[in-house]
VEXDREN-2710 file (C-alpha; in Angstrom, 1 decimal):
% VEXDREN-2710
k/r/px/py/pz
1/UNK/40.1/17.6/6.3
2/UNK/36.4/16.9/8.1
3/UNK/37.1/16.4/12.2
4/UNK/34.6/15.0/14.4
5/UNK/35.4/12.4/17.5
6/UNK/38.8/13.3/18.8
7/UNK/41.6/10.1/18.7
8/UNK/42.2/8.2/22.0
9/UNK/43.2/10.4/25.1
10/UNK/43.5/10.2/28.7
11/UNK/40.7/12.3/29.0
12/UNK/38.1/12.1/31.7
13/UNK/34.8/10.5/30.7
14/UNK/32.3/12.5/28.5
15/UNK/28.6/13.1/29.6
16/UNK/26.5/10.1/28.9
17/UNK/23.2/9.3/27.8
18/UNK/21.0/6.0/27.8
19/UNK/20.6/3.5/25.9
20/UNK/17.4/1.7/25.3
21/UNK/17.3/-1.0/28.0
22/UNK/20.8/-0.5/29.3
23/UNK/24.0/0.9/29.5
24/UNK/24.8/4.3/27.9
25/UNK/27.3/6.1/25.1
26/UNK/29.4/8.8/24.6
27/UNK/27.4/12.6/24.2
28/UNK/28.3/14.6/21.1
29/UNK/30.4/11.9/19.1
30/UNK/30.3/10.0/15.9
31/UNK/30.6/6.7/15.5
32/UNK/30.4/4.8/11.7
33/UNK/28.7/1.3/11.1
34/UNK/30.0/-0.8/7.8
35/UNK/27.3/-3.0/6.9
36/UNK/26.3/-5.5/4.1
37/UNK/25.4/-3.0/0.3
38/UNK/21.8/-2.8/0.6
39/UNK/21.4/-3.4/4.7
40/UNK/21.6/0.7/5.5
41/UNK/18.0/1.0/6.3
42/UNK/17.8/-1.8/8.5
43/UNK/21.0/-0.9/10.8
44/UNK/19.4/2.5/10.7
45/UNK/16.3/0.4/12.4
46/UNK/18.2/-1.1/14.6
47/UNK/20.3/1.5/16.0
48/UNK/17.3/4.0/16.7
49/UNK/15.7/0.8/19.1
50/UNK/18.9/0.7/20.8
51/UNK/19.8/4.0/20.7
52/UNK/17.1/6.4/20.2
53/UNK/19.3/9.3/20.8
54/UNK/21.2/8.6/17.9
55/UNK/21.2/10.7/14.7
56/UNK/21.8/8.8/11.5
57/UNK/24.6/11.2/9.1
58/UNK/26.7/10.3/6.1
59/UNK/24.4/7.3/4.6
60/UNK/26.3/5.8/2.0
61/UNK/26.0/2.0/0.3
62/UNK/28.2/0.2/3.0
63/UNK/28.5/2.3/5.4
64/UNK/26.2/4.4/7.8
65/UNK/27.4/7.3/10.8
66/UNK/25.4/8.4/13.6
67/UNK/25.5/10.8/16.0
68/UNK/24.7/11.2/19.7
69/UNK/23.6/15.0/20.7
70/UNK/25.7/16.2/23.3
71/UNK/23.5/17.4/26.7
72/UNK/23.0/21.0/27.1
73/UNK/26.0/22.6/28.8
74/UNK/28.3/19.1/29.0
75/UNK/31.4/18.9/27.3
76/UNK/32.0/15.3/25.5
77/UNK/35.0/13.1/25.3
78/UNK/35.7/10.3/24.0
79/UNK/36.2/6.8/25.6
80/UNK/36.4/3.5/23.9
81/UNK/33.6/1.6/22.7
82/UNK/33.9/-1.2/24.6
83/UNK/32.0/0.8/27.6
84/UNK/28.6/0.1/25.2
85/UNK/30.3/-3.4/24.3
86/UNK/26.6/-5.3/24.8
87/UNK/24.6/-2.7/22.9
88/UNK/26.6/-2.7/19.8
89/UNK/26.9/-6.5/19.5
90/UNK/23.2/-5.9/19.4
91/UNK/23.2/-3.8/16.4
92/UNK/22.9/-7.2/13.8
93/UNK/23.3/-5.4/10.5
94/UNK/27.0/-3.6/11.6
95/UNK/29.8/-5.6/10.2
96/UNK/31.8/-3.5/12.2
97/UNK/31.3/0.1/14.5
98/UNK/34.3/2.4/15.3
99/UNK/34.4/5.8/16.5
100/UNK/34.2/8.3/13.6
101/UNK/37.0/11.3/13.3
102/UNK/36.2/12.3/9.9
103/UNK/37.1/12.0/6.8
104/UNK/40.4/13.1/5.0
105/UNK/41.1/14.0/1.4
106/UNK/44.2/15.3/-0.8
107/UNK/45.9/15.6/-4.0
108/UNK/48.1/11.9/-3.2
109/UNK/48.1/8.9/-0.8
110/UNK/51.2/10.8/1.5
111/UNK/49.1/13.9/2.0
112/UNK/46.1/11.8/3.1
113/UNK/48.4/9.4/5.3
114/UNK/49.9/12.4/6.8
115/UNK/46.3/14.5/7.2
116/UNK/45.1/10.6/8.7
117/UNK/47.6/10.7/11.4
118/UNK/47.0/14.1/12.2
119/UNK/43.5/13.5/12.9
120/UNK/44.3/10.1/14.7
121/UNK/47.4/10.6/16.9
122/UNK/49.3/7.8/17.9
123/UNK/49.4/4.5/20.3
124/UNK/47.2/1.9/18.2
125/UNK/48.9/-1.5/17.7
126/UNK/47.7/-2.3/14.6
127/UNK/46.0/-0.4/11.3
128/UNK/43.3/-1.8/9.7
129/UNK/42.3/-0.9/6.0
130/UNK/38.9/-1.7/4.2
131/UNK/36.8/-0.5/1.3
132/UNK/33.4/0.8/1.8
133/UNK/32.5/-0.7/-1.3
134/UNK/34.5/-4.3/-1.5
135/UNK/34.1/-4.5/-5.2
136/UNK/36.5/-1.8/-5.4
137/UNK/39.9/-2.3/-6.6
138/UNK/41.9/0.2/-4.3
139/UNK/45.3/0.3/-3.2
140/UNK/44.6/-1.2/0.6
141/UNK/47.8/-2.7/0.9
142/UNK/50.1/0.1/0.0
143/UNK/48.2/2.5/2.0
144/UNK/48.1/0.3/5.1
145/UNK/51.9/0.2/4.4
146/UNK/52.1/4.3/4.7
147/UNK/50.1/4.1/7.5
148/UNK/52.4/1.6/9.7
149/UNK/55.1/3.7/8.6
150/UNK/53.5/7.2/9.7
151/UNK/52.3/5.6/13.0
152/UNK/56.3/4.2/13.6
153/UNK/54.8/0.0/13.4
154/UNK/56.7/-2.3/12.6
155/UNK/55.7/-3.7/8.1
156/UNK/55.1/-6.5/9.4
157/UNK/52.2/-6.1/12.5
158/UNK/49.8/-8.4/12.1
159/UNK/46.1/-6.7/10.5
160/UNK/44.5/-9.3/12.8
161/UNK/44.4/-7.6/15.4
162/UNK/44.7/-9.2/19.1
163/UNK/42.1/-8.8/21.6
164/UNK/42.0/-5.5/22.7
165/UNK/44.4/-3.8/20.7
166/UNK/43.7/-0.3/19.6
167/UNK/43.1/-0.2/16.2
168/UNK/43.3/2.8/13.7
169/UNK/41.2/2.4/11.1
170/UNK/41.3/4.0/7.5
171/UNK/37.7/3.3/5.3
172/UNK/38.1/3.6/1.6
173/UNK/35.6/5.5/0.0
174/UNK/37.3/6.2/-2.8
175/UNK/41.1/6.4/-4.4
176/UNK/41.1/9.8/-3.0
177/UNK/39.0/10.1/0.2
178/UNK/39.2/8.5/3.3
179/UNK/37.1/7.7/6.6
180/UNK/39.4/8.0/9.4
181/UNK/38.7/5.9/12.7
182/UNK/39.5/4.1/15.7
183/UNK/38.5/0.9/17.8
184/UNK/39.4/-1.3/20.2
185/UNK/39.1/-4.9/19.3
186/UNK/36.8/-6.3/21.9
187/UNK/34.8/-9.6/19.7
188/UNK/36.1/-11.5/16.9
189/UNK/34.6/-9.8/14.6
190/UNK/36.6/-6.0/15.4
191/UNK/39.7/-7.9/15.3
192/UNK/39.0/-8.4/11.2
193/UNK/39.7/-5.8/8.7
194/UNK/36.1/-4.0/8.4
195/UNK/34.6/-6.6/10.2
196/UNK/34.8/-9.2/7.2
197/UNK/35.9/-12.9/8.1
198/UNK/39.6/-13.3/7.1
199/UNK/38.9/-16.9/5.8
200/UNK/36.2/-15.2/3.1
201/UNK/37.4/-15.4/-0.3
202/UNK/36.2/-15.3/-4.4
203/UNK/36.3/-19.4/-3.9
204/UNK/35.5/-21.4/-1.2
205/UNK/38.4/-23.7/0.6
206/UNK/39.6/-26.9/-1.6
207/UNK/37.8/-29.7/-0.8
208/UNK/34.6/-27.7/0.7
209/UNK/31.3/-28.8/-0.6
210/UNK/29.3/-25.7/-0.7
211/UNK/28.9/-22.0/0.9
212/UNK/27.0/-23.4/3.9
213/UNK/30.9/-24.5/5.4
214/UNK/32.0/-21.6/5.1
215/UNK/29.4/-19.3/6.8
216/UNK/29.1/-22.2/9.4
217/UNK/33.1/-21.6/9.8
218/UNK/32.1/-18.0/10.2
219/UNK/29.7/-18.3/12.7
220/UNK/32.0/-20.4/15.0
221/UNK/34.3/-18.0/15.1
222/UNK/32.2/-15.1/15.5
223/UNK/29.6/-16.5/18.5
224/UNK/32.2/-19.5/20.2
225/UNK/29.6/-22.0/19.5
226/UNK/30.6/-24.6/22.1
227/UNK/30.6/-27.5/19.5
228/UNK/32.0/-30.8/21.0
229/UNK/33.4/-33.7/19.3
230/UNK/30.4/-36.7/19.7
231/UNK/27.7/-34.5/20.1
232/UNK/25.0/-34.6/17.8
233/UNK/23.8/-32.3/15.4
234/UNK/20.8/-32.9/12.7
235/UNK/20.4/-30.0/10.1
236/UNK/17.1/-29.3/8.4
237/UNK/17.5/-28.7/5.0
238/UNK/20.5/-30.0/4.5
239/UNK/21.7/-30.3/1.1
240/UNK/24.1/-30.4/-0.6
241/UNK/26.1/-30.9/2.5
242/UNK/28.1/-27.6/3.1
243/UNK/26.9/-27.4/6.8
244/UNK/27.1/-30.5/7.5
245/UNK/30.8/-31.4/6.1
246/UNK/31.5/-28.6/8.9
247/UNK/30.2/-30.1/11.4
248/UNK/31.7/-33.6/10.7
249/UNK/34.6/-31.6/11.3
250/UNK/34.1/-30.3/14.3
251/UNK/33.6/-34.2/15.5
252/UNK/30.0/-34.4/15.7
253/UNK/27.4/-37.1/14.7
254/UNK/25.2/-35.4/11.9
255/UNK/21.4/-36.0/10.7
256/UNK/21.0/-34.3/7.3
257/UNK/17.6/-33.5/6.6
258/UNK/16.4/-33.1/3.3
259/UNK/14.6/-34.6/0.1
260/UNK/17.7/-34.0/-2.2
261/UNK/20.8/-36.0/-2.2
262/UNK/24.2/-34.9/0.0
263/UNK/27.1/-34.8/-1.8
264/UNK/28.9/-38.0/-1.2
265/UNK/31.7/-36.8/0.4
266/UNK/29.7/-36.1/3.3
267/UNK/27.5/-38.9/2.4
268/UNK/31.0/-41.6/2.8
269/UNK/31.3/-40.4/5.9
270/UNK/30.6/-42.6/8.7
271/UNK/29.7/-40.6/11.4
272/UNK/26.7/-38.8/8.4
273/UNK/23.5/-40.4/8.0
274/UNK/20.6/-38.6/5.8
275/UNK/16.9/-38.6/6.1
276/UNK/15.0/-38.5/2.6
277/UNK/12.5/-36.3/3.8
278/UNK/11.3/-32.7/4.5
279/UNK/11.8/-30.9/7.4
280/UNK/7.8/-30.6/8.7
281/UNK/7.7/-34.6/8.6
282/UNK/10.4/-35.4/10.9
283/UNK/9.5/-37.7/13.8
284/UNK/10.1/-36.1/16.8
285/UNK/10.9/-39.2/18.4
286/UNK/14.0/-39.7/16.0
287/UNK/14.8/-35.9/17.9
288/UNK/15.4/-37.0/21.2
289/UNK/18.7/-37.9/21.0
290/UNK/19.7/-34.3/19.5
291/UNK/22.1/-31.6/20.8
292/UNK/21.7/-29.1/18.1
293/UNK/19.5/-28.5/15.5
294/UNK/20.2/-26.2/12.7
295/UNK/18.9/-24.7/9.3
296/UNK/19.9/-23.0/6.2
297/UNK/16.6/-23.2/4.4
298/UNK/15.8/-21.2/1.5
299/UNK/12.2/-20.5/2.4
300/UNK/10.6/-17.5/4.4
301/UNK/11.4/-17.2/7.7
302/UNK/7.9/-17.2/8.9
303/UNK/8.0/-21.2/7.5
304/UNK/12.1/-21.3/8.9
305/UNK/10.8/-20.5/12.8
306/UNK/8.5/-23.2/12.2
307/UNK/10.1/-25.6/11.6
308/UNK/12.4/-24.8/14.4
309/UNK/10.0/-24.8/16.6
310/UNK/8.4/-28.1/16.3
311/UNK/11.2/-29.4/17.1
312/UNK/12.9/-26.8/19.7
313/UNK/9.4/-27.6/21.9
314/UNK/9.1/-30.9/21.6
315/UNK/9.0/-32.4/25.0
316/UNK/10.9/-35.2/24.1
317/UNK/13.5/-33.0/22.9
318/UNK/16.4/-31.6/24.8
319/UNK/18.5/-29.2/22.6
320/UNK/21.6/-27.4/23.7
321/UNK/21.2/-24.7/21.2
322/UNK/20.1/-23.7/17.5
323/UNK/22.2/-22.4/14.9
324/UNK/19.8/-20.8/12.3
325/UNK/20.0/-18.6/9.1
326/UNK/17.0/-16.4/8.3
327/UNK/16.1/-15.5/4.8
328/UNK/15.5/-11.9/4.4
329/UNK/13.0/-11.9/1.2
330/UNK/12.7/-8.2/1.3
331/UNK/14.6/-6.1/3.4
332/UNK/11.1/-4.5/4.8
333/UNK/10.9/-8.1/6.9
334/UNK/14.3/-6.9/9.0
335/UNK/11.4/-4.8/10.9
336/UNK/10.4/-8.9/12.0
337/UNK/13.7/-9.8/13.7
338/UNK/13.0/-8.5/17.2
339/UNK/9.5/-11.0/16.9
340/UNK/12.0/-14.0/15.8
341/UNK/14.4/-13.5/18.6
342/UNK/11.4/-13.1/21.4
343/UNK/10.2/-16.3/19.5
344/UNK/13.7/-18.1/20.5
345/UNK/13.1/-16.8/24.0
346/UNK/10.0/-18.3/24.4
347/UNK/11.5/-21.6/23.3
348/UNK/13.7/-21.7/26.5
349/UNK/16.9/-20.1/24.5
350/UNK/19.2/-16.9/24.4
351/UNK/19.6/-15.9/21.1
352/UNK/22.2/-14.0/19.3
353/UNK/21.8/-12.1/15.9
354/UNK/24.4/-11.3/12.9
355/UNK/24.8/-10.5/9.5
356/UNK/27.7/-12.7/8.7
357/UNK/29.9/-11.4/6.5
358/UNK/29.8/-14.7/4.3
359/UNK/26.0/-14.7/3.9
360/UNK/23.6/-13.0/1.7
361/UNK/20.4/-11.0/2.4
362/UNK/19.7/-13.0/5.9
363/UNK/21.3/-13.1/9.5
364/UNK/22.1/-15.9/11.6
365/UNK/21.1/-17.0/15.3
366/UNK/22.5/-18.6/17.2
367/UNK/20.2/-19.3/20.4
368/UNK/21.7/-21.3/23.3
369/UNK/19.5/-22.7/25.9
370/UNK/19.0/-21.0/28.8
371/UNK/19.2/-23.2/31.5
372/UNK/21.7/-26.3/31.5
373/UNK/20.2/-29.7/29.4
374/UNK/18.4/-32.0/32.4
375/UNK/21.4/-34.8/33.4
376/UNK/19.4/-37.5/31.6
377/UNK/20.3/-35.2/28.1
378/UNK/23.8/-34.9/29.0
379/UNK/24.4/-38.2/29.5
380/UNK/22.8/-39.1/26.5
381/UNK/24.8/-41.8/24.7
382/UNK/26.7/-40.4/21.8
383/UNK/26.0/-41.6/17.9
384/UNK/23.6/-43.4/19.0
385/UNK/20.5/-42.5/16.5
386/UNK/17.1/-43.8/16.4
END
């Protein structure tokens, strides 16, 4: 067994070192980030920008560990990750981030469970067991049951953590080697084992038009997007209509922009209409009553940003927010993400970004207007498109 961070305790806070821009984090401690396979380098670059003192440790497909070197002569003790909640939320490519307690191994599950509990201690409300490789077929349920029993927890305790629960994490690297850690559930993704959206499944929910429905569903849950019934949304590159379908379910009036035909299940909804044109051809005067601008176009992100900016900066358009998927044709394009986020800010929006667990090599940006819409926009008539 390899031990790194001590488990939770009532010890005083550790020596702390600054992040780039704001906040601080434990000195002499390890944390582990789970990510999409292939995103490890992009994640490492993002962490380096936010935490210059962090040193990458183990790097395997789907996980990266980091260490914060202790200051000379200062003892380091753990504190919950919520002390640095804001910078952690800016990692973008991390699905979940936990305190790392190291690895355990052994001849059987019972031996490994005993070693895990010896490393992690007690005081947890639930247990998350997740696979480093989501495609692996490892006995997740049986291992979780063993850990729950060893902790004296009800075997029926929910896997979905409650807000502020202290969670024991067991990351299955292989059948006989596990990473052990812990975290406190602070945002929706930290309530999900491995940061994987619980609604994600090999097959889409019955009746859904496309995977865009599921991606928007996760974005709504993750970012708490404040869609309201009666508001008006416009999606660029809408076909076949999965995101439009999810917006309609939320009670919005929706326009889908796409030369291709939208699925008839969406087109038949009386609150939907389609503009058969390309994004760059949308007449700006027809967007004056738009509350939300969305896109998930399979094009270069520079072109996506140009299409968004054309509408978002039009004088007659006062959006409440933007929900945009930005594709990454190559992982190296992740270096351009900070510039794209700055562009949203220059338009008057405050962006948040995350690589969704239901998405591919892409990021989802949710950008809300920095200042509330003017009264004339707030009072605009609903469901009345020009």
